[in-house]
N, C-alpha and C positions, 0 to 999 in steps of 0.2 A: 618678084622678082628682089625689093627690098627686104621684104619678108625669109623669105629663101637668104638673105645673108648675112639674116640678122638673126635664124633663127643658129646658120650654122657658125657664128661669133659668139651665144651666148650657149652651144653645146662642149664650141673651142673653151672657153673661160670657167666652166662648169670643172673641164675636163684636167683645167691646169690650177684651180682649187684645188680639189683632188688628192693630185700625182703626189711622191712621196718623191722623197730618193733613196737611193737602198739605208746609206748611214744610216737615216731617220727611220727606217721599216730595222730595223737589225734593231737600234738602241730601242723602238717601243716593243719589238718579240723579246729584248734579249730584257726587260728591266720584268714584261710577269715574268721573266720564269724566274728573277730576284723574287721577288711577292713571293710564285708559287715554292721557294723553297727558302725562304723568310718566315713563309706560314709552319710548314715541314719544324724547322728549327723549333717555330712557339708551341707544335702541339707535342711536339717528343717532348719538347719539360715539362708540357706539362702531363703526357704519363705519367716520368718520374714523379711527379711531385703528386699527382693522386695514387700510384700503386707503390709507395717509395716505401709498405715497411710488409711490401710482400717479394722480400729476396729473389725468390726463384724463380717472380714471373722477371721482373725487370733484369737479370739473366737472359731470361731465351728474349725477351722482346729488347737486353738491348743487341743482341746475336742476327736478331732478324733482322735490322737497322743495316749494321752493317752488312747484311746478305744484300739486304734490299741496295744501300748503295754501290754493292760488287756488284750487282742488274745492271743498276743505270748508267754505270760508265760505260760496260759490255751491251748494252741494246744497240751506245750513245754509238760507240762503235762501228760494230756489227753496223748500222744504220749507212756509217758513214768508215772506213776502211781504211784506209787509206796503205802507202807503202814503207819503210823507214824514211825513205830520202825525200819522200814528198810534201807534200805540203800540201795538209786543205784544205784551205783559203786557193789554192790555183785550182787543183786539184776537180774543185765539185762550185767555183765559184763564190761570182758574189756575194751569190745568196746565203753560202754553210752557214751563217752566225746567222741568220736568221736560222733555217733552214732545223740547226743541230739546239738553240732554244724553243723554239716552237713540239722538238721531239722533248726534250728537259721536265717544257711547263706538266706537256700534257705524262710526262711516265709519272714526276713529283706530284702533279693534281690526283690524281692516284694514290699515291702513296698517301699525301694528306684523309684522302677520304678512307682511308681504310684507318692508319689516324685517331681519325674523330669520332670511329668506333667506341673506345677507349677512355675516347674523354668523356661523350656523350652518356655514355651505361642501353643498356638493354633494354626492351619492359620484360619487366615479371613474366614467366613460362615459357623465355627463348631458352632451353634446354644444351642444340649449340651451341651455345655462346660464347664455351671453355673461361676461362681467365677474367672476360669481359665481367664487366663492376651493373645493378643494376644502374637504374634510372631513378634517382633521390624520388620520395611519393611527394 
């Protein structure tokens, strides 16, 4: 009997130790998005610097980034649409911030992978790499 009570007490204590408030979970998840967005901005700046002499590429690259930002915002709006008179926090509940930040993080991480290719470069022989520079030997 004592072992059973002790086991239950330990389980409750361990659950309480890992339990978080919604606000804490929102802050953690949205912090992950801020890190991904910061990395996106760093990668974007690196690409601009690395390809500074290629005006044709930079024009197309900047246009692709503007289009991607519009896509990101439209995708998020499609995931969490609302009527003009609604408030998303009310419509989707207390998890809205967490879910929205998860979506933004995922989209941003995908874009970061795309931008990283222009920063890192590609191996010699990749004939479909287009404007991506070759890796330094």
